[in-house]
Backbone as a chain_set.jsonl record, in Angstrom:
{"seq": "MMKKIRIVTISIFAVLAAAYAIIQYGFYSPKLAGLVQYKLKSPNFHLTPWVYVLYMHIITACLALVIGPFQLFANKNGKRVRIHRLLGKVYVASIFISGMVNIYLSIFASGRWVASFGFFFLDLFWLYSTGMAVMWIIRGNVIQHKHWMWRSYSLTFAGVMLRIYLGPLLALFHGDFIHAYQILAWIAWVPNLFLIEYCIQRARIKSTKATTIH", "coords": {"N": [[5.935, 4.222, 24.708], [3.463, 4.554, 23.321], [4.475, 4.587, 20.762], [5.352, 1.948, 20.437], [2.903, 0.64, 20.555], [1.692, 1.593, 18.22], [3.421, 0.48, 16.311], [3.033, -2.283, 16.729], [0.263, -2.516, 16.224], [-0.009, -1.628, 13.506], [1.688, -3.496, 12.313], [0.36, -5.921, 12.867], [-2.06, -5.633, 11.406], [-0.944, -5.422, 8.866], [0.35, -7.919, 8.505], [-1.842, -9.663, 8.745], [-3.434, -8.88, 6.545], [-1.677, -9.486, 4.438], [-1.367, -12.246, 4.83], [-3.992, -13.095, 4.41], [-4.359, -12.477, 1.667], [-2.392, -14.109, 0.504], [-3.197, -16.687, 1.284], [-5.765, -16.765, 0.162], [-5.288, -16.555, -2.633], [-3.1, -18.166, -3.052], [-3.425, -20.722, -1.942], [-5.86, -21.57, -2.76], [-7.985, -21.889, -5.643], [-7.87, -19.137, -7.855], [-10.284, -18.545, -9.001], [-12.18, -18.823, -7.082], [-12.154, -16.581, -5.564], [-13.941, -13.658, -4.601], [-13.701, -11.242, -6.089], [-12.588, -12.13, -8.518], [-14.555, -13.899, -9.36], [-16.584, -12.116, -9.905], [-15.443, -10.721, -12.055], [-15.293, -12.745, -13.95], [-17.843, -12.934, -14.867], [-18.056, -11.239, -16.945], [-18.035, -11.464, -20.434], [-15.924, -10.523, -21.901], [-13.7, -10.687, -20.371], [-10.615, -12.26, -19.679], [-9.064, -14.786, -17.9], [-6.351, -15.417, -17.957], [-3.697, -13.491, -19.386], [-4.056, -12.095, -17.031], [-4.316, -13.09, -14.357], [-1.758, -13.997, -13.722], [-0.268, -11.692, -13.662], [-1.547, -10.543, -11.519], [-0.725, -12.281, -9.459], [1.982, -11.608, -9.335], [1.753, -8.993, -8.418], [0.569, -9.462, -5.886], [2.56, -10.91, -4.472], [4.788, -9.107, -4.414], [3.614, -6.768, -3.321], [2.762, -7.699, -0.829], [5.217, -8.281, 0.347], [6.315, -5.661, 0.594], [4.388, -4.572, 2.282], [4.656, -6.004, 4.688], [7.339, -5.574, 5.364], [7.449, -2.809, 5.698], [6.574, -1.618, 8.387], [8.741, -2.278, 10.105], [10.827, -0.962, 8.895], [10.074, 1.724, 9.097], [9.722, 2.313, 11.812], [11.615, 1.03, 13.421], [14.601, 1.154, 15.455], [17.593, 2.486, 14.159], [20.426, 1.685, 14.591], [23.926, 0.958, 14.791], [24.528, -2.39, 13.934], [22.012, -2.698, 12.926], [21.647, -0.864, 10.959], [22.671, -1.862, 8.581], [20.898, -3.956, 8.111], [18.585, -2.462, 7.851], [19.123, -1.049, 5.481], [19.317, -3.156, 3.648], [16.734, -4.338, 3.788], [15.365, -2.102, 2.997], [16.064, -1.86, 0.31], [14.823, -4.132, -0.706], [12.182, -3.47, -0.152], [11.792, -1.154, -1.75], [12.324, -2.196, -4.328], [10.257, -4.076, -4.472], [8.004, -2.411, -4.485], [8.346, -0.941, -6.858], [8.17, -2.971, -8.783], [5.6, -3.984, -8.198], [4.082, -1.641, -8.476], [4.359, -1.059, -11.209], [3.193, -3.308, -12.476], [0.692, -3.006, -11.47], [-0.378, -0.894, -12.859], [-1.107, -2.06, -15.233], [-3.065, -3.803, -14.179], [-4.907, -1.947, -13.258], [-6.166, -1.071, -15.527], [-7.957, -3.056, -16.076], [-9.653, -2.933, -13.952], [-12.418, -3.644, -11.816], [-15.502, -1.852, -11.742], [-15.465, 0.007, -13.687], [-14.35, 3.038, -15.423], [-14.096, 4.824, -13.302], [-13.099, 3.423, -11.066], [-10.798, 2.438, -12.288], [-9.271, 4.782, -12.782], [-8.918, 5.57, -10.131], [-7.27, 3.524, -8.998], [-5.155, 3.721, -10.78], [-4.058, 6.297, -10.295], [-3.331, 5.906, -7.662], [-1.234, 4.057, -8.018], [0.596, 5.672, -9.45], [1.223, 7.74, -7.562], [2.247, 6.126, -5.569], [4.565, 4.999, -6.737], [5.897, 7.407, -7.247], [6.247, 8.627, -4.67], [7.856, 6.738, -3.41], [10.074, 6.753, -5.093], [10.946, 9.409, -4.642], [11.702, 9.198, -1.975], [13.918, 7.53, -2.194], [15.577, 9.181, -3.728], [16.087, 11.311, -1.922], [17.502, 10.065, 0.174], [19.777, 9.283, -1.151], [20.855, 11.768, -1.602], [21.506, 12.347, 0.963], [19.741, 13.426, 2.799], [18.174, 12.689, 5.519], [15.813, 13.244, 6.949], [13.922, 14.189, 5.013], [13.892, 11.87, 3.486], [12.761, 10.06, 5.303], [10.191, 11.204, 5.661], [9.102, 10.984, 3.064], [9.099, 8.242, 2.827], [7.203, 7.632, 4.737], [4.956, 8.616, 3.408], [5.001, 6.891, 1.226], [4.554, 4.385, 2.482], [2.03, 4.794, 3.527], [0.513, 4.604, 1.282], [1.12, 2.032, 0.475], [-0.234, 0.751, 2.468], [-2.791, 0.893, 1.605], [-3.732, -1.477, 0.616], [-4.509, -2.838, 2.881], [-6.543, -1.19, 3.926], [-8.374, -1.341, 1.87], [-9.463, -3.905, 2.15], [-10.608, -3.638, 4.644], [-12.592, -1.696, 4.278], [-14.239, -2.814, 2.315], [-16.356, -4.674, 3.035], [-18.204, -3.065, 4.695], [-18.894, -1.131, 2.706], [-20.121, -2.659, 0.719], [-22.323, -3.467, 2.18], [-23.503, -0.994, 2.595], [-24.249, -0.281, 0.001], [-26.023, -2.261, -0.547], [-25.025, -4.687, -1.59], [-24.248, -3.972, -4.129], [-21.744, -4.279, -6.135], [-20.282, -2.822, -8.076], [-20.69, 0.014, -7.57], [-19.745, 0.123, -4.944], [-17.073, -0.645, -5.299], [-16.109, 1.368, -6.913], [-16.0, 3.58, -5.19], [-14.334, 2.513, -3.273], [-11.901, 2.317, -4.628], [-10.824, 4.797, -4.332], [-11.112, 5.722, -1.623], [-9.558, 3.921, -0.274], [-6.984, 4.828, -0.269], [-6.679, 7.694, -0.478], [-7.578, 9.053, 1.986], [-5.574, 7.987, 3.663], [-3.281, 9.256, 2.701], [-3.8, 11.959, 3.253], [-3.914, 11.828, 6.049], [-1.294, 10.993, 6.738], [0.108, 13.151, 5.775], [-0.725, 15.133, 7.5], [0.438, 14.143, 9.855], [3.146, 14.386, 9.181], [3.41, 17.179, 8.954], [2.9, 17.903, 11.597], [5.1, 16.7, 12.829], [7.14, 18.239, 11.726], [6.571, 20.769, 12.814], [6.958, 20.257, 15.567], [9.673, 19.632, 15.49], [10.727, 22.099, 14.66], [10.019, 23.742, 16.835], [11.492, 22.519, 18.887], [14.076, 23.024, 17.996], [14.105, 25.813, 18.116], [13.8, 26.282, 20.886], [16.18, 25.24, 21.901]], "CA": [[4.878, 3.227, 24.806], [2.532, 4.758, 22.21], [5.169, 4.207, 19.525], [5.32, 0.491, 20.36], [1.524, 0.248, 20.251], [1.483, 1.867, 16.799], [4.181, -0.512, 15.545], [2.37, -3.579, 16.861], [-1.04, -2.44, 15.552], [0.209, -1.586, 12.057], [2.292, -4.774, 11.913], [-0.676, -6.961, 12.91], [-2.935, -5.439, 10.253], [-0.168, -5.707, 7.651], [0.56, -9.369, 8.408], [-3.141, -10.297, 8.511], [-3.837, -8.61, 5.164], [-0.785, -10.244, 3.565], [-1.703, -13.664, 4.992], [-5.296, -13.298, 3.761], [-4.166, -12.468, 0.209], [-1.594, -15.283, 0.122], [-4.036, -17.876, 1.453], [-6.877, -16.704, -0.789], [-4.864, -16.778, -4.02], [-2.021, -19.143, -3.127], [-3.849, -22.063, -1.524], [-7.121, -21.899, -3.404], [-8.087, -21.427, -7.03], [-8.268, -17.724, -7.919], [-11.679, -18.451, -9.452], [-13.039, -18.832, -5.9], [-12.138, -15.247, -4.965], [-15.116, -12.879, -4.984], [-13.36, -10.283, -7.14], [-12.391, -12.859, -9.768], [-15.869, -14.414, -9.757], [-17.318, -11.008, -10.519], [-14.832, -10.438, -13.348], [-15.591, -13.845, -14.878], [-19.19, -12.739, -15.404], [-17.926, -10.484, -18.189], [-17.556, -12.322, -21.529], [-14.699, -9.945, -22.467], [-12.586, -10.865, -19.438], [-9.86, -13.502, -19.792], [-8.335, -15.002, -16.65], [-4.914, -15.315, -18.264], [-2.584, -13.484, -18.432], [-4.379, -11.212, -15.913], [-4.105, -13.703, -13.054], [-0.319, -14.102, -13.461], [0.131, -10.339, -13.269], [-2.084, -10.387, -10.166], [0.177, -13.003, -8.551], [3.186, -10.785, -9.197], [1.368, -7.874, -7.553], [0.331, -9.953, -4.524], [3.845, -11.273, -3.853], [5.608, -7.917, -4.167], [2.905, -5.856, -2.423], [2.794, -8.296, 0.509], [6.579, -8.062, 0.851], [6.417, -4.258, 1.0], [3.453, -4.346, 3.386], [5.196, -6.597, 5.912], [8.63, -4.946, 5.662], [7.262, -1.4, 6.017], [6.6, -1.188, 9.795], [10.079, -2.426, 10.674], [11.662, 0.077, 8.298], [9.651, 3.063, 9.501], [9.706, 2.557, 13.248], [12.711, 0.38, 14.138], [15.805, 1.948, 15.697], [18.581, 2.182, 13.12], [21.733, 1.903, 15.196], [24.912, -0.114, 14.681], [24.314, -3.453, 12.962], [20.672, -2.589, 12.36], [21.705, 0.004, 9.78], [22.874, -2.734, 7.418], [19.624, -4.651, 7.889], [17.651, -1.442, 7.364], [19.438, -0.77, 4.079], [18.98, -4.34, 2.86], [15.28, -4.42, 3.71], [14.931, -0.937, 2.226], [16.219, -2.183, -1.111], [13.764, -5.096, -1.035], [10.931, -2.705, -0.109], [11.732, -0.299, -2.936], [12.209, -3.06, -5.511], [8.914, -4.663, -4.461], [7.033, -1.386, -4.864], [8.503, -0.601, -8.276], [7.611, -4.071, -9.559], [4.157, -4.014, -7.971], [3.488, -0.428, -9.043], [4.32, -1.151, -12.663], [2.19, -4.296, -12.901], [-0.616, -2.488, -11.061], [-0.893, -0.035, -13.932], [-1.809, -3.005, -16.117], [-4.258, -4.284, -13.485], [-5.882, -0.86, -13.127], [-6.912, -0.987, -16.793], [-9.028, -4.058, -16.02], [-10.298, -2.848, -12.636], [-13.878, -3.655, -11.74], [-15.956, -0.511, -11.376], [-15.34, 0.855, -14.872], [-13.264, 4.017, -15.463], [-13.946, 5.497, -11.999], [-12.177, 2.593, -10.293], [-9.523, 2.369, -13.02], [-8.526, 6.005, -12.499], [-8.543, 5.554, -8.718], [-6.11, 2.652, -8.806], [-4.061, 4.234, -11.61], [-3.41, 7.395, -9.583], [-2.676, 5.29, -6.501], [0.038, 3.502, -8.489], [1.503, 6.77, -9.786], [1.682, 8.362, -6.311], [3.03, 5.098, -4.875], [5.876, 4.976, -7.383], [6.527, 8.725, -7.104], [6.672, 8.847, -3.287], [8.979, 5.829, -3.142], [11.219, 7.295, -5.841], [11.416, 10.599, -3.934], [12.39, 8.742, -0.761], [15.229, 7.043, -2.629], [16.361, 10.34, -4.151], [16.532, 12.097, -0.768], [18.525, 9.357, 0.946], [21.004, 9.361, -1.959], [21.383, 13.115, -1.346], [21.926, 12.44, 2.358], [18.747, 14.113, 3.631], [17.476, 11.607, 6.208], [14.472, 13.689, 7.341], [13.068, 14.13, 3.824], [13.771, 10.448, 3.141], [11.795, 9.455, 6.232], [8.853, 11.722, 5.369], [8.609, 10.405, 1.812], [8.818, 6.837, 3.102], [5.9, 7.616, 5.406], [3.944, 8.75, 2.351], [5.033, 5.652, 0.457], [3.916, 3.283, 3.205], [0.6, 5.083, 3.66], [-0.082, 4.097, 0.043], [1.248, 0.578, 0.565], [-1.262, 0.307, 3.418], [-4.091, 0.912, 0.918], [-4.161, -2.866, 0.484], [-5.188, -3.193, 4.13], [-7.771, -0.412, 4.034], [-9.297, -1.853, 0.853], [-10.163, -5.05, 2.719], [-11.397, -3.181, 5.787], [-13.747, -0.927, 3.804], [-15.054, -3.513, 1.327], [-17.57, -5.202, 3.646], [-19.165, -1.992, 4.994], [-19.385, -0.487, 1.489], [-21.077, -3.573, 0.094], [-23.549, -3.393, 2.984], [-24.09, 0.322, 2.359], [-24.849, -0.274, -1.334], [-26.888, -3.438, -0.665], [-24.395, -5.7, -2.424], [-23.911, -3.447, -5.46], [-20.28, -4.328, -6.164], [-19.745, -1.763, -8.934], [-20.649, 1.295, -6.857], [-18.867, -0.036, -3.782], [-15.677, -0.711, -5.741], [-15.743, 2.696, -7.431], [-15.628, 4.398, -4.025], [-13.21, 1.838, -2.631], [-10.678, 2.611, -5.389], [-10.323, 6.107, -3.901], [-10.996, 5.9, -0.16], [-8.547, 3.006, 0.259], [-5.663, 5.467, -0.192], [-6.679, 9.158, -0.352], [-7.532, 9.434, 3.402], [-4.248, 7.637, 4.203], [-2.326, 10.271, 2.279], [-4.093, 13.166, 4.022], [-3.55, 11.572, 7.443], [0.162, 10.978, 6.891], [0.573, 14.521, 5.548], [-0.98, 15.808, 8.779], [1.474, 13.669, 10.791], [4.419, 14.971, 8.755], [3.396, 18.595, 9.325], [3.039, 17.954, 13.06], [6.487, 16.365, 13.149], [7.953, 19.402, 11.348], [6.317, 21.826, 13.806], [7.647, 19.855, 16.795], [11.112, 19.77, 15.253], [11.036, 23.535, 14.635], [9.896, 24.235, 18.213], [12.621, 21.986, 19.641], [15.265, 23.761, 17.539], [13.986, 27.195, 18.614], [14.025, 26.265, 22.328], [17.606, 25.035, 22.147]], "C": [[3.906, 3.328, 23.628], [3.156, 4.346, 20.888], [5.13, 2.702, 19.332], [3.926, -0.013, 20.004], [1.23, 0.452, 18.773], [2.182, 0.825, 15.936], [3.458, -1.851, 15.539], [1.053, -3.589, 16.089], [-0.892, -2.483, 14.038], [0.76, -2.918, 11.552], [1.261, -5.886, 11.87], [-1.59, -6.853, 11.692], [-2.215, -5.795, 8.95], [-0.003, -7.208, 7.443], [-0.749, -10.091, 8.1], [-3.599, -10.104, 7.06], [-2.988, -9.407, 4.183], [-1.122, -11.734, 3.616], [-3.018, -13.995, 4.283], [-5.138, -13.4, 2.24], [-3.418, -13.716, -0.252], [-2.412, -16.556, 0.214], [-5.129, -17.915, 0.388], [-6.451, -17.072, -2.205], [-3.783, -17.844, -4.156], [-2.438, -20.565, -2.821], [-5.155, -22.511, -2.167], [-7.099, -21.382, -4.845], [-8.515, -19.962, -7.038], [-9.717, -17.529, -8.338], [-12.655, -18.412, -8.283], [-13.092, -17.468, -5.216], [-13.307, -14.428, -5.494], [-14.847, -11.921, -6.123], [-13.247, -10.976, -8.491], [-13.725, -13.413, -10.272], [-16.699, -13.331, -10.44], [-16.768, -10.715, -11.914], [-15.206, -11.492, -14.391], [-17.0, -13.756, -15.46], [-19.16, -11.981, -16.733], [-17.375, -11.384, -19.292], [-16.252, -11.811, -22.147], [-13.479, -10.135, -21.575], [-11.95, -12.233, -19.626], [-8.966, -13.652, -18.564], [-6.829, -14.917, -16.84], [-4.726, -14.328, -19.415], [-2.844, -12.64, -17.175], [-4.005, -11.816, -14.567], [-2.62, -13.814, -12.713], [0.263, -12.744, -13.063], [-0.347, -10.058, -11.842], [-1.191, -11.081, -9.148], [1.449, -12.196, -8.29], [2.923, -9.601, -8.26], [1.222, -8.333, -6.111], [1.642, -10.235, -3.81], [4.64, -10.028, -3.477], [4.939, -6.943, -3.194], [2.911, -6.383, -0.993], [4.169, -8.145, 1.148], [6.732, -6.639, 1.386], [5.567, -3.982, 2.231], [4.03, -4.831, 4.704], [6.513, -5.935, 6.322], [8.448, -3.532, 6.203], [7.347, -0.998, 7.477], [7.984, -1.256, 10.424], [11.033, -1.353, 10.131], [11.338, 1.458, 8.866], [9.866, 3.337, 10.975], [10.877, 1.958, 14.026], [13.882, 1.335, 14.336], [16.899, 1.507, 14.731], [19.979, 2.51, 13.641], [22.633, 0.695, 14.963], [24.617, -1.096, 13.575], [22.963, -3.337, 12.267], [20.645, -1.706, 11.108], [21.84, -0.836, 8.513], [21.595, -3.486, 7.077], [18.598, -3.692, 7.31], [17.889, -1.156, 5.877], [19.053, -1.936, 3.181], [17.469, -4.464, 2.675], [14.711, -3.258, 2.899], [15.012, -1.194, 0.736], [15.139, -3.165, -1.565], [12.416, -4.383, -1.105], [10.756, -1.884, -1.386], [11.555, -1.126, -4.206], [10.81, -3.658, -5.615], [7.87, -3.665, -4.943], [7.149, -1.049, -6.349], [7.978, -1.72, -9.174], [6.087, -4.07, -9.446], [3.458, -2.818, -8.603], [3.352, -0.5, -10.553], [3.254, -2.152, -13.125], [0.779, -3.828, -12.519], [-1.224, -1.565, -12.11], [-1.657, -0.883, -14.945], [-3.118, -3.462, -15.473], [-5.336, -3.207, -13.392], [-6.734, -0.703, -14.398], [-8.119, -1.914, -16.766], [-9.774, -4.033, -14.689], [-11.809, -2.923, -12.746], [-14.324, -2.265, -11.303], [-15.739, 0.502, -12.476], [-14.243, 1.914, -14.691], [-13.057, 4.718, -14.125], [-12.943, 4.738, -11.135], [-10.805, 2.525, -10.964], [-8.658, 3.587, -12.735], [-8.074, 6.05, -11.044], [-7.302, 4.733, -8.47], [-4.909, 3.128, -9.618], [-3.31, 5.361, -10.887], [-2.752, 6.912, -8.293], [-1.307, 4.767, -6.899], [1.056, 4.6, -8.793], [2.074, 7.421, -8.537], [2.56, 7.411, -5.512], [4.457, 5.044, -5.423], [6.622, 6.288, -7.155], [7.06, 8.929, -5.685], [7.86, 7.962, -2.926], [10.236, 6.307, -3.855], [11.804, 8.529, -5.171], [12.169, 10.22, -2.666], [13.797, 8.253, -1.09], [16.135, 8.221, -3.005], [16.924, 11.11, -2.96], [17.598, 11.379, 0.06], [19.846, 9.326, 0.177], [21.677, 10.714, -1.747], [21.805, 13.334, 0.1], [20.961, 13.166, 3.272], [17.841, 13.059, 4.273], [16.037, 11.992, 6.539], [13.51, 13.62, 6.158], [12.841, 12.683, 3.377], [12.706, 9.785, 4.008], [10.375, 9.904, 5.927], [8.268, 11.132, 4.085], [8.343, 8.906, 1.962], [7.505, 6.68, 3.86], [4.785, 7.698, 4.368], [3.846, 7.448, 1.546], [4.284, 4.54, 1.185], [2.426, 3.533, 3.432], [-0.153, 4.577, 2.429], [0.039, 2.577, -0.049], [0.118, 0.013, 1.411], [-2.666, 0.356, 2.812], [-4.635, -0.5, 0.75], [-4.903, -3.359, 1.718], [-6.538, -2.501, 4.211], [-8.822, -0.891, 3.027], [-10.122, -3.007, 1.422], [-11.021, -4.666, 3.916], [-12.687, -2.506, 5.335], [-14.714, -1.73, 2.934], [-16.388, -4.007, 1.893], [-18.604, -4.128, 3.951], [-19.725, -1.307, 3.748], [-20.391, -1.366, 0.752], [-22.407, -3.558, 0.843], [-24.28, -2.081, 2.716], [-24.823, 0.374, 1.024], [-25.657, -1.539, -1.617], [-26.339, -4.459, -1.663], [-24.052, -5.253, -3.826], [-22.388, -3.294, -5.549], [-19.673, -3.172, -6.959], [-19.605, -0.446, -8.178], [-19.731, 1.238, -5.637], [-17.401, 0.025, -4.198], [-15.203, 0.621, -6.323], [-15.297, 3.619, -6.301], [-14.386, 3.827, -3.356], [-11.879, 2.173, -3.304], [-10.06, 3.946, -4.993], [-10.134, 6.202, -2.388], [-10.001, 4.932, 0.47], [-7.204, 3.69, 0.44], [-5.679, 6.98, 0.014], [-6.698, 9.602, 1.118], [-6.191, 9.114, 4.057], [-3.237, 8.739, 3.925], [-2.537, 11.581, 3.046], [-3.665, 12.999, 5.486], [-2.042, 11.623, 7.639], [0.751, 12.363, 6.659], [0.379, 15.355, 6.812], [0.096, 15.428, 9.803], [2.84, 14.27, 10.464], [4.504, 16.435, 9.158], [3.539, 18.769, 10.832], [4.474, 17.684, 13.475], [7.41, 17.538, 12.823], [7.793, 20.535, 12.357], [7.034, 21.52, 15.113], [9.148, 20.022, 16.662], [11.549, 21.232, 15.267], [10.997, 24.136, 16.027], [11.09, 23.792, 19.052], [13.913, 22.708, 19.288], [15.283, 25.17, 18.096], [14.299, 27.272, 20.108], [15.504, 26.118, 22.651], [18.46, 26.162, 21.572]], "O": [[3.565, 2.319, 23.01], [2.477, 3.827, 20.002], [4.908, 2.216, 18.223], [3.78, -0.973, 19.246], [0.602, -0.394, 18.136], [1.619, 0.34, 14.955], [3.289, -2.476, 14.492], [0.753, -4.551, 15.382], [-1.558, -3.268, 13.362], [0.354, -3.408, 10.498], [1.269, -6.707, 10.953], [-1.867, -7.85, 11.025], [-2.802, -6.393, 8.048], [-0.194, -7.711, 6.336], [-0.773, -11.02, 7.292], [-4.088, -11.039, 6.426], [-3.508, -9.945, 3.206], [-1.159, -12.406, 2.585], [-3.144, -15.037, 3.639], [-5.705, -14.289, 1.606], [-3.762, -14.312, -1.273], [-2.339, -17.412, -0.669], [-5.388, -18.958, -0.213], [-7.153, -17.806, -2.901], [-3.566, -18.372, -5.247], [-1.877, -21.513, -3.372], [-5.509, -23.689, -2.121], [-6.279, -20.535, -5.2], [-9.429, -19.584, -6.305], [-10.314, -16.486, -8.071], [-13.812, -18.024, -8.446], [-13.968, -17.22, -4.388], [-13.632, -14.488, -6.68], [-15.668, -11.792, -7.032], [-13.751, -10.473, -9.496], [-13.991, -13.398, -11.473], [-17.413, -13.586, -11.41], [-17.535, -10.487, -12.849], [-15.41, -11.176, -15.563], [-17.31, -14.432, -16.44], [-20.091, -12.06, -17.535], [-16.335, -12.012, -19.096], [-15.552, -12.558, -22.831], [-12.361, -9.793, -21.96], [-12.647, -13.243, -19.721], [-8.201, -12.746, -18.233], [-6.117, -14.402, -15.979], [-5.532, -14.33, -20.346], [-1.949, -12.486, -16.343], [-3.435, -11.128, -13.72], [-2.252, -13.734, -11.541], [1.17, -12.663, -12.235], [0.354, -9.419, -11.058], [-0.927, -10.526, -8.081], [1.925, -12.117, -7.158], [3.758, -9.256, -7.423], [1.706, -7.659, -5.201], [1.816, -9.839, -2.658], [5.114, -9.909, -2.347], [5.608, -6.358, -2.343], [3.049, -5.607, -0.047], [4.275, -7.908, 2.352], [7.22, -6.438, 2.498], [5.981, -3.239, 3.121], [3.912, -4.152, 5.724], [6.767, -5.758, 7.513], [9.207, -3.099, 7.071], [8.128, -0.105, 7.803], [8.355, -0.374, 11.199], [11.936, -0.901, 10.836], [12.239, 2.266, 9.089], [10.161, 4.469, 11.358], [11.11, 2.339, 15.173], [14.132, 2.21, 13.507], [17.107, 0.313, 14.511], [20.622, 3.464, 13.204], [22.167, -0.445, 14.938], [24.471, -0.71, 12.415], [22.791, -3.823, 11.149], [19.723, -1.798, 10.297], [21.202, -0.553, 7.499], [21.246, -3.637, 5.907], [17.839, -4.043, 6.406], [16.934, -1.036, 5.109], [18.527, -1.738, 2.085], [16.982, -4.668, 1.563], [13.705, -3.406, 2.205], [14.126, -0.791, -0.018], [14.606, -3.048, -2.669], [11.608, -4.648, -1.995], [9.701, -1.918, -2.02], [10.732, -0.793, -5.059], [10.241, -3.74, -6.703], [6.969, -4.012, -5.707], [6.131, -0.89, -7.024], [7.399, -1.442, -10.223], [5.375, -4.143, -10.448], [2.384, -2.951, -9.19], [2.351, -0.056, -11.114], [2.501, -1.873, -14.058], [-0.202, -4.205, -13.16], [-2.446, -1.47, -12.23], [-2.708, -0.483, -15.448], [-4.156, -3.506, -16.133], [-6.529, -3.507, -13.44], [-7.879, -0.256, -14.336], [-9.162, -1.616, -17.347], [-10.449, -5.0, -14.336], [-12.409, -2.343, -13.651], [-13.605, -1.58, -10.576], [-15.816, 1.709, -12.245], [-13.316, 1.719, -13.905], [-11.947, 5.167, -13.838], [-12.045, 5.338, -10.544], [-9.775, 2.552, -10.289], [-7.462, 3.458, -12.476], [-6.972, 6.514, -10.751], [-6.375, 5.192, -7.803], [-3.767, 2.959, -9.19], [-2.08, 5.38, -10.869], [-1.726, 7.452, -7.879], [-0.323, 5.005, -6.198], [2.229, 4.481, -8.442], [3.283, 7.636, -8.453], [3.507, 7.84, -4.853], [5.427, 5.044, -4.665], [7.827, 6.29, -6.902], [8.2, 9.358, -5.511], [8.767, 8.395, -2.214], [11.33, 6.271, -3.292], [13.024, 8.688, -5.129], [13.166, 10.855, -2.322], [14.747, 8.528, -0.358], [17.312, 8.251, -2.643], [18.086, 11.516, -2.97], [18.501, 12.023, 0.593], [20.916, 9.342, 0.784], [22.904, 10.809, -1.715], [22.388, 14.366, 0.435], [21.314, 13.492, 4.406], [16.876, 12.596, 3.665], [15.134, 11.163, 6.425], [12.417, 13.066, 6.273], [11.747, 12.318, 2.947], [11.857, 9.044, 3.511], [9.452, 9.09, 5.932], [7.079, 10.817, 4.027], [7.461, 8.362, 1.298], [6.778, 5.709, 3.653], [3.802, 6.958, 4.43], [2.754, 6.975, 1.231], [3.475, 3.834, 0.583], [1.645, 2.585, 3.519], [-1.312, 4.173, 2.523], [-0.846, 1.914, -0.591], [-0.421, -1.054, 1.12], [-3.626, -0.091, 3.44], [-5.849, -0.706, 0.741], [-5.807, -4.188, 1.622], [-7.551, -3.128, 4.52], [-10.02, -0.848, 3.307], [-11.332, -3.079, 1.205], [-12.047, -5.295, 4.175], [-13.746, -2.713, 5.929], [-15.886, -1.37, 2.823], [-17.436, -3.78, 1.289], [-19.754, -4.242, 3.528], [-20.899, -0.94, 3.724], [-21.39, -0.875, 0.227], [-23.476, -3.626, 0.237], [-25.507, -2.047, 2.622], [-25.883, 0.99, 0.914], [-25.945, -1.856, -2.771], [-27.079, -5.021, -2.469], [-23.609, -6.064, -4.64], [-21.825, -2.299, -5.091], [-18.657, -2.609, -6.554], [-18.525, 0.144, -8.149], [-19.024, 2.201, -5.341], [-16.585, 0.665, -3.535], [-14.022, 0.956, -6.23], [-14.321, 4.355, -6.446], [-13.499, 4.566, -2.927], [-10.853, 2.296, -2.635], [-8.892, 4.199, -5.289], [-9.113, 6.706, -1.92], [-9.634, 5.102, 1.633], [-6.365, 3.214, 1.205], [-4.757, 7.508, 0.636], [-5.898, 10.463, 1.484], [-5.716, 9.87, 4.905], [-2.444, 9.11, 4.79], [-1.572, 12.235, 3.442], [-3.118, 13.925, 6.085], [-1.561, 12.228, 8.597], [1.764, 12.72, 7.26], [1.223, 16.184, 7.15], [0.601, 16.284, 10.529], [3.6, 14.621, 11.366], [5.538, 16.889, 9.646], [4.224, 19.683, 11.291], [5.008, 18.35, 14.362], [8.358, 17.804, 13.561], [8.772, 21.19, 12.716], [7.648, 22.405, 15.707], [9.82, 20.486, 17.583], [12.6, 21.57, 15.811], [11.85, 24.956, 16.37], [11.637, 24.575, 19.83], [14.744, 22.974, 20.156], [16.331, 25.674, 18.5], [14.973, 28.198, 20.557], [16.023, 26.776, 23.552], [19.685, 26.134, 21.698]]}, "num_chains": 1, "name": "protein.A"}
């Protein structure tokens, strides 16, 4: 029961965040988005080609965000194995495309070098954890593959946490976008990584206890 609740909760947040990003940038002019409006205040910022790279990131990141819950929690028996592998390839491809273009976007991140480094390291860990998951499944180690995919998706979920934290941080800093975004570039993903690492260690302890009992 708790597993189903987790799946539904994560899926709802993932779909809502993806829908918000698609509607905001797909149905309206990007110039209307708060982040873009702030960037346009800088005389050194040019909307193109930055916005086209952003579109690439939004499409691929949203794909990974929505696919993730079904890959991590769905039962992988019989015919579902083929679907799992197909969706897994789409998930991995989406992250590698999004991760690479994000490195470019991190250079132009609002919040100066503090935010740039935050998003840059997020991209590196995102690409690394996903690559490790692929490596372990190629080697046939399903457990390690699953654990690295958990890490990968915890970083994918940073897109959700970024939107959840943005409002409270802006309120905390009285609308000071720079300081809010500098913190946001780190807390959107670092706590996720610590939390998932805790879950992985708990899963390993339970597995060891179960093996010892039998």
